[in-house]
N, C-alpha and C positions, 0 to 999 in steps of 0.2 A: 617721114622718118629721119632723113638726113638733116632736115632743118632743126629738129629737136636735138639731135646729136651735136650739131655744130654749135647750138646755143649752149649746151652743157660744156663743150670744149672751150669755147671762148670765155664763158664765165669763169671757169676754173683757171684757165691760163692767166686771165687778168688778175684773179685773186692771188696767183703765185708771183705776180709782178712781171710776167712775160708780156712784152709789148709787140703789137702788130705793126707790120710795115705800112699798111693802109688803115684808114678809118674802119672800124669794125663793121659798119653797115655796108661797106664796099664789097665784102666777100659774099660769095654764093654759099651753097650748102655742102660742098665737098672738098674745098681746098682753102687753107689759110696760110699766109706767110708771116713768120714771126722773126723779130730781131733776136740775134744770138745774145744770150745772157752775158753779162760782164765776165771776162775771164775765160770764155769758151770760144774755141774755134769750131767750125762745123765738124771737122774731123774728130775732135775730142768729144763733142756732144753725141755725134753719130755712133762712135765706138761705145760710149757709156750706155746709150740706149739699146744698142744691139746686144751688149752684155746682159741687159735686162729683158731681152727677147722682144724688143720693139724696134721699128725702123722709122727714121725721119728721112726727109729728102733734102737735097741741096737746093739752094736758091740758084737762079740763073743770072747770067750777065753781070751787070754792075752790083747786084745784091749778093753775089756769090760769097764774098768774104764777110758779110755781116748779117746774113739771114738764113733761115731754114724753112722748109715747107712741111705741112701736115696735111694728109689726105684722108678723107672718109669714103674711099672708093672700095667697094667690095662688101663682104658680109660682116658688117660691124653692128654692134648693138651697144646698149648702155654699159654692159659689163666690160666689153673690150675697151671702150673709150675711157671708162673709169680706171681700168687697170693701167692703161697707158699714162693717164694723168697722175695716178699715184706713183708710178715709176719715175716719171719726169720730176715730180715734186721731191721725191726721195733723192734723186741725183742732184738737184739744184740746192738741196739742203746739206748735202754731204760735205 
């Protein structure tokens, strides 16, 4: 289940131009680290996504200022992942 959701997430993120911190195949099925889009701090993107009812997570250590994390832990399905991706795409196009 999570493998398919991560595939959907990674495909859509790449289509939006969001870049991963590691090579795509290095990730498991529940967590992915992404580079912050140009012009965004973590705080700005976190606030914007929270305003759209979604939560992203801060990267840790040396990546804190240039990346964020997305997790598929919990009761997620295609509808929830698609909703998040639609909201993120809307924010990045705003």
